[in-house]
Every structure is written in C-alpha cells, then in structure tokens.
C-alpha positions, 0 to 999 in steps of 0.5 A: 500500500502507498502512503499519502506522501507517495501518492502525492508524488505520483500525482505530481509527476507526469509521464517521463518523470516531468514534474507538474508545474503551475507554469504552462508547459511548452514542448519543443520537438527538435534540437536544431537551429530553430528549437535551440533558438526558441528554447534560449528565448524562453530560458528565463520566462515563467514557463516549463519547457520540455525539449524532445529529440532523438539525439542528445546533441545539436548538429551544426549541419552546414559543416557535415560535408567536412565530416564526410570528407575527413576535414573535421571529426563529428564532435567538433560540429556537435554540442550536447543539448543539456549543456546548451540549456543547463542553466535554464530554470524549468527546462527539461530534455528527454531523448525520445522519438515522437510517434504521433500527435493528438492535437485534440487531447493536446498529447504526444505519443513517444517511444518513452511514453505519452505526455500532455502539453499546453503549447506544442512547437514542431522544430523537426527540420527537414529530411531527404526528399527522394521524390518517390525514387525508392531505388535511389533511396535504397542504393544512394548515400545521403548527408543529413546527420552525423551518422550518415556523414560518417557512413559516407566518409567510410564508403569514400575511403573503402572505395579506394581500398577496394580499388587497390584489390582489382586488376580490372581497370573498368571496375577500378574506375567505377570505384573511384567515380563519384556522382553527386546529385544536386547543385545546391550548397551541399552538393557544391561544397561536397564536390569541391572538398572531394576534388581537393582530396583527389588533388592533394591527399590521394596521391600521398595516401595511395602512391600505388594507385593512379588516383588521377583517374578518379572523377567527381561529377556534379549533376544538376537538373536545372540550368545552373548550380546554386540557383538560390544565389545570384547568377554571378555567384552561380557562374563563379562557383561553376568556374571554381569547380571546373578549375578543381577538375569537377565535371558539372552536368547541367540540365541533367536529371538522374533517373535510376541508380542500382548501386553500380549504374547511374542513368539520366533522362539523356544518353549520359550514364555513369558507372559509379560505386558512390552516388550522393543524393543532395537534390532536395529536402522536405519537411519532417512532419509527424503523424497526426499533423500530416494530413493533406490539408495541413501540408503545402509543397515540400511536405511543410506544415501550413502556418500563419504569420505567427508560425501557428499551424493552420487550424491548430490553435495551440500548435506551432511550427518553425524552421524547415518544417514550417511553410509560411506563404507570402508574396515574397516567399510563395513556397515558404522561407528558405530551408536554411539556418537563418530563417529557422533561428529568426522564427525561433526567436520571434515565436519565443516572444510571441508565446510570452505575449500569448500567455500575457494576453498581448497581441502576437507580432508577425514574423518578418524574415531579415535576409542576411545573405547566403554563401557557399565555399567551393574549396581552398581560397574559393567561395561565393557570398551574396549579401543584400548590397554586396556580392563578392567571390574568391579569397575574401569571400572564403575568409568571410565564409569561415568567420560566419561559420565559426561564429555560429558554432555553439561552444568555445571548444568547438570553435577552437577545434574547428579553427585549429583544424582549418589552419592545420589543413590549410598550412599542411594541405591535409585532412587528418580525420580520414579514418574508417572508424566503422566500416560501411557495409557495401557489396563490392562483389559487383565491382570485381 
C-alpha cells in the first residue's frame, strides 16, 4: 500500500518523470537551429519547457560535408543539448522519438511514453526528399546527420581500398567515380572538398594507385548550380569547380541508380560505386499533423504569420518544417539556418505575449545573405548590397561559420583544424572508424 506522501508524488509527476508545474508547459520537438533558438528565448520566462529529440546533441549541419570528407571529426560540429540549456530554470530534455500527435487531447505519443502539453512547437527540420525514387533511396548515400556523414566518409575511403584489390581497370574506375546529385550548397561544397582530396591527399595516401583517374561529377537538373544565389555567384562557383577538375552536368536529371549504374533522362550514364543524393529536402512532419490539408509543397506544415499551424490553435511550427506563404516567399522561407533561428526567436516572444494576453507580432524574415565555399581560397557570398567571390569571400565564409558554432571548444577545434589543413594541405580525420557495409562483389 502507498502512503499519502507517495501518492502525492505520483500525482505530481507526469509521464517521463516531468514534474507538474503551475507554469504552462511548452514542448519543443527538435534540437536544431530553430528549437535551440526558441528554447534560449524562453530560458528565463515563467514557463516549463520540455525539449524532445532523438539525439542528445545539436548538429551544426552546414559543416557535415567536412565530416564526410575527413576535414573535421563529428564532435567538433556537435554540442550536447543539456549543456546548451543547463542553466535554464524549468527546462527539461528527454531523448525520445515522437510517434504521433493528438492535437485534440493536446498529447504526444513517444517511444518513452505519452505526455500532455499546453503549447506544442514542431522544430523537426527537414529530411531527404527522394521524390518517390525508392531505388535511389535504397542504393544512394545521403548527408543529413552525423551518422550518415560518417557512413559516407567510410564508403569514400573503402572505395579506394577496394580499388587497390582489382586488376580490372573498368571496375577500378567505377570505384573511384563519384556522382553527386544536386547543385545546391551541399552538393557544391561536397564536390569541391572531394576534388581537393583527389588533388592533394590521394596521391600521398595511395602512391600505388593512379588516383588521377578518379572523377567527381556534379549533376544538376536545372540550368545552373546554386540557383538560390545570384547568377554571378552561380557562374563563379561553376568556374571554381571546373578549375578543381569537377565535371558539372547541367540540365541533367538522374533517373535510376542500382548501386553500380547511374542513368539520366539523356544518353549520359555513369558507372559509379558512390552516388550522393543532395537534390532536395522536405519537411519532417509527424503523424497526426500530416494530413493533406495541413501540408503545402515540400511536405511543410501550413502556418500563419505567427508560425501557428493552420487550424491548430495551440500548435506551432518553425524552421524547415514550417511553410509560411507570402508574396515574397510563395513556397515558404528558405530551408536554411537563418530563417529557422529568426522564427525561433520571434515565436519565443510571441508565446510570452500569448500567455500575457498581448497581441502576437508577425514574423518578418531579415535576409542576411547566403554563401557557399567551393574549396581552398574559393567561395561565393551574396549579401543584400554586396556580392563578392574568391579569397575574401572564403575568409568571410569561415568567420560566419565559426561564429555560429555553439561552444568555445568547438570553435577552437574547428579553427585549429582549418589552419592545420590549410598550412599542411591535409585532412587528418580520414579514418574508417566503422566500416560501411557495401557489396563490392559487383565491382570485381
């Protein structure tokens, strides 16, 4: 039998061992740029904040390609969520997968139990969009998370190890042929990094392999790469890639990839052991809020100017998963870090206004520009009033990325790695920590 005190404790504790509070409970799903920005804005307010994520760390996604190519170790672009928010009162974090949302009951169903909320914020980000191509989804590689980036790093290195084991020149070429699909910042930056590895590192690591035969192909379905940036930036980035030896294929759409042969809508095809899909993303919606009437193009939740999900008064969405239509952004804001952080900050203020029965303020995106790096001393930057390319743009790109990294240690580690890589023209993290399981029999 439980005594009165034990019964009281059980009543006061909710699912997931979250204590009951007189403060309204705000649940944030996702510890990315949007979720962390919102949590910080609510840090000293009279609310109880619960952040749920399937990982216990925040990932600085713009530098994932450097993990994939051995430029950085994963812990230099990841930071523990609990450490970010450790000094915030009334803050709780739980490692969980959210399986379903019941907005009528104001309840979440997760793999660690159910929990109720007063206000719910989806900051789930985006996931890779294969546009229904299951064959590419099965055989291609993606780079949206640290584990995926480590898989790609292992596969790249394993391919060269396997190339040493075959005397068949045709099969060896296939193992050293890389196809990157998608000419956005991710595809462009990955292609540039691979080209630099081919030029400066592979000849030293594999002196008994003719690494000059390695190919890096960037395939873009449209008529130019970096289509979200200015035409000048797009043209200069393409010139930089071609200087590095990357073959850029425009107006070319990849149709199939069986793990060996890449086919396109033209007669062009590639025999390759590695296809990296960077051709699109979609909002990561959750069951219960995935009805067709709630979604817009790109699987993004329809929200009003306050980031409130249409028809769901107590549910909000921010970042990549939020689709806020306007005359300037008919398909929603760009799926990048800046809109996500700005929406998180604005929503934090609006939630406080809502609780204090004050009017909410509509979200207004302040475009701070966009940028992409192509390689050593090569980058393109588009700001509101200035557009520049080359060495200065490269230094600006580095400064901005260092500034937005979370944690002093991470900034120092990344900075030291970049200086070392620049001076020595090296990438120390080219390690196969965990082999990626790939059937190489077809290439022998």
